[in-house]
C-alpha positions in Angstrom: -8.9 49.0 4.1 -9.8 45.4 4.6 -13.4 44.3 3.9 -14.4 43.5 7.4 -17.6 41.4 7.5 -20.4 41.9 10.1 -18.8 39.0 12.0 -16.1 41.4 13.3 -17.1 43.8 16.0 -17.4 47.3 14.5 -16.5 48.9 17.8 -13.0 47.4 17.8 -10.4 50.0 17.0 -7.9 47.9 15.1 -8.9 44.3 15.0 -6.0 41.9 15.7 -5.3 38.2 15.2 -2.8 35.9 16.8 -0.8 33.3 15.0 1.0 30.6 16.9 3.7 28.5 15.2 4.6 25.3 16.9 8.1 24.4 15.7 10.5 21.6 16.4 12.2 23.1 19.5 9.9 26.0 20.4 6.6 27.7 19.9 6.2 31.3 18.7 3.2 33.7 19.0 2.8 36.9 16.9 0.2 39.6 17.3 -0.9 40.9 13.8 -3.1 43.8 12.7 -5.8 42.6 10.5 -6.0 45.6 8.2 -2.4 45.5 6.9 -0.6 42.5 8.5 1.7 44.6 10.7 3.4 42.5 13.3 3.0 44.3 16.6 4.5 41.8 19.1 6.0 38.4 19.3 7.2 35.9 22.0 8.9 32.5 22.0 8.6 29.6 24.4 11.3 26.9 24.3 10.0 23.4 24.9 11.4 22.3 28.3 11.9 18.7 27.0 13.0 19.6 23.5 13.3 16.5 21.2 13.5 13.1 22.9 15.9 11.1 20.7 18.3 9.5 23.1 16.5 8.6 26.4 12.9 8.7 27.8 12.9 11.2 30.8 10.3 9.2 32.7 12.6 6.1 32.9 16.0 7.1 31.6 15.7 4.2 29.2 17.6 4.6 25.9 15.6 5.2 22.7 16.5 3.2 19.6 18.0 4.9 16.5 15.7 7.1 14.3 13.4 7.9 17.2 12.2 11.4 17.8 9.5 12.1 20.5 8.1 15.1 22.3 6.1 15.8 25.4 2.6 17.3 24.6 2.5 19.4 27.8 5.3 21.5 26.3 2.9 22.7 23.6 0.4 24.0 26.2 3.3 26.0 27.7 3.4 28.0 24.5 -0.3 29.0 24.9 0.2 29.9 28.6 3.5 31.8 28.1 4.1 33.0 24.6 0.6 34.3 23.8 0.3 36.6 26.9 3.9 37.8 26.4 3.3 38.6 22.7 0.3 40.7 23.8 2.3 42.5 26.4 5.1 43.3 23.9 2.5 44.6 21.4 0.9 46.7 24.1 -2.3 45.3 22.8 -5.7 45.1 24.5 -6.8 41.4 24.4 -10.3 42.7 23.7 -9.1 43.7 20.2 -8.2 40.2 19.3 -10.9 38.6 17.0 -9.2 35.3 16.0 -6.5 32.8 16.8 -4.9 30.2 14.5 -2.1 27.7 14.9 0.3 25.7 12.8 2.4 22.7 13.5 5.3 20.7 12.1 4.0 17.6 10.3 3.6 14.7 10.4 3.6 14.9 14.2 1.1 12.6 15.9 0.0 11.5 19.3 -2.3 8.6 20.5 -5.0 9.9 22.9 -8.0 8.8 24.9 -11.5 9.5 23.8 -11.3 13.0 25.4 -8.0 13.9 23.8 -5.7 13.1 26.8 -2.3 11.9 25.4 -1.6 8.3 26.5 1.8 9.3 27.8 0.1 11.4 30.5 -1.5 8.2 31.9 0.5 6.5 34.7 0.4 3.1 33.0 2.0 4.5 29.9 4.5 7.1 31.0 7.3 4.6 30.5 6.2 3.5 27.1 7.8 5.4 24.3 5.0 4.6 21.8 2.6 6.6 24.0 4.4 9.9 23.4 4.2 12.4 20.5 6.0 11.1 17.5 7.7 14.1 15.9 7.9 14.6 12.2 11.5 13.4 12.1 10.7 10.1 13.8 11.9 7.7 11.1 11.8 4.4 13.0 8.7 3.3 11.1 10.6 2.8 7.8 10.0 -1.0 7.7 6.2 -0.3 8.0 6.4 2.3 5.3 8.3 -0.1 3.0 5.5 -2.7 3.4 2.8 -0.1 2.8 4.5 0.9 -0.4 5.1 -2.6 -1.6 1.5 -3.7 -1.0 0.1 -0.5 -2.6 2.2 -1.1 -5.7 1.1 -4.8 -5.8 -2.6 -3.8 -5.5 -2.2 -0.8 -7.8 -3.8 1.4 -5.3 -5.0 4.6 -7.1 -3.9 6.9 -4.3 -0.2 5.9 -4.4 0.7 8.0 -7.5 -0.6 11.1 -5.7 2.3 10.8 -3.4 5.0 10.3 -6.0 4.7 6.5 -5.7 6.0 6.3 -2.1 4.5 6.8 1.4 6.9 8.2 3.9 7.9 6.7 7.3 7.1 10.1 8.7 3.4 9.9 8.0 0.3 8.8 9.9 -0.2 5.2 8.6 3.4 4.0 9.0 3.7 5.4 12.5 0.4 3.9 13.6 1.3 0.5 12.1 4.5 0.6 14.1 2.6 1.2 17.3 0.3 -1.7 16.5 3.1 -4.1 15.9 5.7 -2.9 18.5 3.3 -1.9 21.3 -0.1 -3.5 20.8 -1.2 -2.5 24.3 -0.7 1.2 23.4 -2.5 0.7 20.1 -5.5 -1.0 21.9 -5.7 1.9 24.3 -5.7 4.5 21.5 -9.1 6.0 20.9 -7.8 8.7 18.5 -4.6 8.9 16.4 -4.3 12.7 16.2 -2.2 15.1 14.3 -0.8 17.7 16.7 -2.1 20.4 14.3 -5.6 19.2 15.2 -4.9 18.3 18.8 -3.9 21.8 19.7 -7.1 23.2 18.1 -9.0 20.5 20.1 -7.5 21.9 23.3 -8.4 25.5 22.3 -12.0 24.8 21.3 -13.2 21.5 22.7 -13.8 20.4 19.1 -11.8 17.7 17.3 -11.8 18.8 13.7 -9.4 17.2 11.2 -7.7 19.7 8.9 -7.7 19.1 5.1 -4.0 19.8 4.9 -2.6 17.0 7.1 -5.4 14.6 6.2 -4.5 14.9 2.5 -0.7 15.1 2.7 0.0 12.9 5.7 -3.2 10.8 6.1 -3.6 9.5 2.5 -7.0 11.1 2.1 -7.7 11.4 -1.7 -11.0 12.1 -3.4 -12.8 11.8 -0.1 -11.4 8.3 0.7 -8.7 6.8 2.9 -7.0 3.4 2.1 -9.6 0.7 2.3 -10.1 -1.7 5.2 -9.1 -4.6 2.8 -5.8 -2.9 2.1 -5.1 -2.3 5.8 -6.1 -5.8 6.8 -3.6 -7.2 4.3 -0.9 -5.2 6.1 -2.0 -6.5 9.4 -5.4 -8.0 10.4 -5.4 -5.8 13.5 -5.0 -2.7 11.3 -8.2 -3.2 9.3 -10.4 -0.7 11.3 -7.6 1.9 11.9 -9.4 4.5 9.8 -12.9 4.0 11.1 -11.9 3.3 14.8 -9.0 5.7 15.4 -8.4 8.2 12.5 -11.5 9.5 10.7 -13.1 12.7 11.9 -15.1 15.6 10.3 -12.9 17.6 7.9 -12.4 21.3 8.1 -11.3 23.4 5.1 -8.3 25.7 5.5 -9.3 29.1 6.7 -12.6 27.8 8.2 -13.6 28.3 11.8 -13.0 25.2 13.8 -14.8 26.6 16.9 -14.7 29.2 19.6 -12.1 29.7 22.3 -13.2 28.0 25.5 -13.2 29.5 28.9 -10.3 27.3 29.9 -8.2 28.2 26.9 -9.1 31.9 27.4 -7.6 31.7 30.9 -4.4 30.1 29.5 -3.9 32.8 26.8 -5.5 35.9 28.3 -7.7 36.2 25.2 -11.5 36.7 25.1 -13.6 33.6 25.4 -15.6 32.9 22.2 -13.2 34.4 19.6 -12.7 32.4 16.4 -10.2 29.6 16.2 -9.2 28.5 12.7 -8.9 25.0 11.5 -5.4 23.7 12.1 -2.6 23.8 9.5 1.0 22.9 8.8 3.9 25.4 9.2 5.0 25.2 5.6 1.6 25.5 4.1 0.5 28.6 6.1 3.7 30.3 5.0 2.7 30.5 1.3 0.0 33.1 2.1 2.4 35.0 4.4 4.8 35.3 1.5 1.9 36.3 -0.9 2.8 33.2 -3.0 -0.6 31.5 -3.5 -0.6 31.9 -7.3 0.4 28.9 -9.5 4.1 28.6 -10.4 5.5 30.2 -7.3 7.4 27.5 -5.3 7.8 28.5 -1.7 10.8 27.0 0.1 10.6 27.3 3.9 14.2 26.9 4.9 15.2 26.1 8.4 16.4 22.9 10.1 14.8 21.2 7.1 13.1 22.6 4.0 9.5 22.1 2.9 8.5 23.1 -0.6 4.9 24.0 -1.4 3.5 25.0 -4.7 0.0 25.7 -6.1 -1.0 24.7 -9.6 -4.1 24.5 -11.7 -3.1 21.1 -13.1 -3.3 17.8 -11.4 -0.2 15.8 -12.2 1.4 12.7 -10.7 5.0 13.9 -9.7 7.4 11.1 -8.7 8.9 11.4 -5.3 6.6 14.2 -4.1 5.2 14.3 -0.6 1.7 14.7 -2.1 -0.7 16.6 -4.2 -4.0 17.6 -2.5 -7.0 19.5 -3.8 -7.2 22.6 -1.6 -4.2 21.5 0.3 -2.8 25.1 0.5 -5.6 27.3 -0.6 -9.1 26.2 -1.7 -9.6 26.0 -5.5 -6.0 24.9 -6.5 -4.0 21.8 -6.3 -1.4 22.1 -3.6 1.9 20.2 -4.1 4.4 19.4 -1.3 8.0 18.3 -1.4 10.8 18.6 1.0 14.4 18.0 2.2 14.7 16.3 5.6 17.9 18.1 6.5 19.2 21.6 5.5 20.0 23.9 8.4 20.4 20.8 10.6 23.2 19.7 8.2 25.0 23.0 8.5 24.6 23.0 12.3 25.9 19.4 12.6 29.0 20.3 10.7 29.7 23.4 12.7 29.2 21.4 15.9 31.3 18.4 15.0 33.5 19.2 12.0 35.2 22.6 12.6 38.7 22.9 14.1 39.2 25.1 17.2 41.0 27.9 15.3 37.9 28.7 13.3 36.0 29.2 16.6 38.7 31.6 17.8 38.7 33.5 14.6 34.9 33.9 14.7 35.1 35.2 18.3 37.8 37.7 17.4 35.7 39.0 14.5 32.5 39.1 16.7 30.6 36.9 14.3 29.0 33.5 14.5 30.8 30.4 13.3 28.3 30.1 10.5 28.9 33.7 9.4 32.7 33.1 9.5 32.5 29.9 7.4 30.1 31.5 5.0 32.5 34.5 4.4 35.4 32.2 3.8 33.4 30.0 1.5 32.1 33.0 -0.5 35.7 33.8 -1.5 36.1 30.6 -3.5 35.4 30.2 -7.2 32.7 27.6 -8.0 34.3 24.2 -7.9 37.5 25.3 -6.3 37.1 23.1 -3.2 37.0 19.9 -5.4 34.1 18.5 -3.4 30.7 17.1 -4.0 28.2 16.3 -1.3 24.8 14.6 -0.9 22.4 16.3 1.4 21.1 13.1 3.0 22.3 13.4 6.6 18.7 13.2 7.7 17.6 10.9 4.9 16.0 12.0 1.6 12.3 13.1 1.6 12.0 14.2 -2.1 12.5 12.8 -4.6 13.7 9.4 -3.3 11.6 9.2 -0.2 14.1 7.1 1.6 15.1 7.8 5.2 17.7 5.0 5.2 20.0 7.1 3.1 22.8 9.1 4.7 25.2 11.9 3.9 28.2 11.7 1.5 31.1 14.0 0.9 33.3 13.1 -2.0 36.7 14.5 -3.0 38.3 15.2 0.3 42.1 15.5 0.4 44.6 16.4 3.1 44.3 20.0 1.8 40.5 20.1 2.4 39.6 22.9 4.8 36.5 23.4 6.9 35.1 26.2 4.6 35.5 23.8 1.7 33.2 21.2 3.2 30.8 23.9 4.5 30.4 25.3 1.0 29.9 21.8 -0.5 27.1 21.2 2.0 25.5 24.5 1.2 25.6 23.6 -2.5 24.3 20.1 -1.9 21.1 21.5 -0.3 20.7 23.8 -3.3 21.2 20.8 -5.7 18.5 19.0 -3.7 16.0 21.8 -4.3 16.9 21.8 -8.0 16.2 18.1 -8.2 12.7 18.8 -6.8 12.1 21.6 -9.2 13.1 19.5 -12.2 10.8 16.7 -11.0 7.9 19.1 -11.1 8.7 20.4 -14.5 9.2 17.0 -16.0 5.7 16.1 -14.8 4.1 19.2 -16.4 3.8 21.3 -13.2 5.2 24.8 -13.9 7.7 26.4 -11.6 8.5 30.0 -12.5 9.9 31.5 -9.3 11.5 30.4 -6.0 10.2 32.2 -2.9 12.2 31.6 0.3 11.0 31.9 3.8 12.5 30.8 7.1 15.6 31.6 9.1 18.1 30.9 6.4 17.0 33.9 4.3 19.5 35.9 6.4 22.4 34.2 4.7 22.6 36.4 1.6 25.4 34.3 0.1 23.3 31.1 0.4 20.3 32.9 -1.2 22.4 33.9 -4.2 23.9 30.4 -4.4 20.4 29.0 -4.6 19.4 31.5 -7.3 22.4 30.5 -9.4 21.9 26.7 -8.9 18.2 26.6 -9.7 18.6 29.4 -12.3 15.4 31.2 -11.3 14.6 34.6 -9.7 14.5 34.3 -6.0 12.1 36.3 -3.8 12.1 36.4 0.0 9.4 36.7 2.5 9.1 40.1 4.1 8.5 38.7 7.6 10.8 36.9 9.9 7.8 35.1 11.4 6.4 33.4 8.2 4.4 30.5 9.7 3.1 32.6 12.6 2.1 35.4 10.2 0.5 32.8 7.9 -1.5 31.5 10.8 -2.6 35.0 11.8 -3.9 35.4 8.2 -5.9 32.2 8.5 -7.3 33.5 11.8 -8.5 36.7 10.0 -10.4 34.5 7.5 -11.9 32.4 10.2 -13.0 35.5 12.0 -14.7 36.8 8.9 -12.4 39.7 8.2 -11.7 38.5 4.7 -13.7 36.4 2.3 -10.8 33.9 1.6 -7.2 33.2 2.1 -6.1 34.8 -1.2 -7.7 38.1 -0.3 -6.2 38.0 3.2 -2.8 37.1 1.9 -2.8 40.1 -0.4 -3.7 42.5 2.4 -1.7 40.9 5.3 1.2 39.0 3.6 4.7 40.4 2.9 7.3 39.6 0.3 10.2 41.2 -1.6 10.2 40.1 -5.2 13.2 38.9 -7.3 15.8 40.1 -4.7 18.3 37.6 -6.1 18.7 36.9 -9.8 20.9 34.1 -11.3 24.3 35.2 -12.6 24.7 33.5 -16.0 28.3 32.4 -15.6 27.6 31.1 -12.1 24.5 29.2 -13.4 26.6 27.6 -16.2 29.3 26.5 -13.7 26.7 25.0 -11.4 25.1 23.2 -14.3 28.3 21.2 -14.7 28.6 20.5 -11.0 24.9 19.6 -10.7 25.4 17.0 -13.5 28.0 15.3 -11.2 25.6 15.6 -8.2 22.9 13.8 -10.2 25.3 11.0 -11.1 26.1 10.5 -7.4 22.4 11.0 -6.4 21.3 8.2 -8.7 24.1 5.9 -7.9 23.5 5.8 -4.2 19.8 6.6 -4.3 18.5 4.5 -7.2 20.2 1.2 -6.8 23.7 1.7 -8.2 25.0 0.8 -4.7 23.1 -0.3 -1.6 26.0 0.5 0.7 24.2 3.3 2.5 21.3 1.0 3.3 23.7 -1.7 4.6 25.4 0.9 6.8 22.1 2.0 8.2 21.1 -1.6 9.0 24.4 -2.2 10.8 24.0 0.9 12.8 20.6 -0.3 14.0 21.9 -3.7 14.8 24.8 -2.4 16.8 22.5 -0.1 18.8 19.8 -2.6 19.5 20.3 -4.6 22.8 20.7 -8.3 22.2 
């Protein structure tokens, strides 16, 4: 029985919370029982506009390479549609709901007016791409990120090592600097530069509270300080007051109550006005409690279109190429580390869409399976190394450990005998090698990694899970829920409502995981050690200066796609 506090109405039969996970293409709501984490109902809302990476709907104008935008109104559709539908599926009385929490992909940001209205919703800016939501995979601010990194190294900024020595083009400062320099009128009209994890909570509560997770990992907040005005002015004089004028807000700890559900938001969702709304969070970081993996040493890999790796530790270490280390970034009281791979499931999906001959489609249809399942079965029949291929998993750039989104994918060793399942398996292996590279970076820096815990949609591929266990040579556990981020948000909602004293206690009661489901096969691990050594040679050659050809190719692609 959970230790309900007096904050939770004793007359409620079975207190419930709702977690809402805002993903890249859709938002998902799940209704969860507070006492044991049982998931009673769920619903999904697909964003009508999806990802804007080719044209801007308002004008039809083409977007440059590396752009990825979204429409903020799509997110409100999740609240209006998925939350009521999840309640109906659960057969739940809304009066039993005591808390609501949300999570978002990050770094996803939007410029707003003083009252939180996105600038793209104003008539004067509907045709300006910089006024829209910049999705996490918007990489067009790489030149600004490069300048931030170069200046930080020159000035020996103390915060830079906390991010592995590199700030990403995906993050708040690089994206904001791009707006200033490419669309100064948009920057001038921006009252707040807001993470969507905080914007959605603002819409629910009327309170703009900045969450500790994105502020630390994506907003360069370390030891209570952002980069100085002097540093920002040296980047661009107009950027000097970015923190004080557009970014800084009161900070909320993870699991804290950000505010109460407003009457307007109650009408959207069908939930009671005044219930607790938790401080915002990031999809990967809320998944660790959902997988009961908040103890040090347990690396959680949330595997979907991309993979985000999160890890708690008692030690503060500077780990090269990490996305960041933040005190209390996952759970209060521990140092939370984040790393990631920009493309994983996206790579598999790209290959299936563009690289598979028609006969494979026909075979999959005849067998009544998906093309992914068909290719996986064929790949699983091969001995390790039989395809003669080696791939780099950089089709969407490299987040960790190189932090370079100008890099691109490589497949080496193809011959006229190479088949689709060969390349598919090489791509599966490449993503596993990328995860091993991250694990080794942690260990070399003195941060223990003792277990790999996998969440996300790719856990369904049992061959891939065993492959990962063999490549990283660690026991691999899997989350017990198919709705990891949404469940994690529901856990935070329970803490915000006062049902549990902290995230750790709530995770123990409400989380779900199956331990050591996959164990490395010694002979497979030895074979992959040899193949991984070749991967590292290729990784360092193309990623650490042995050849700049991938950067030159990226530059030519931009030049060719940019109107004269």
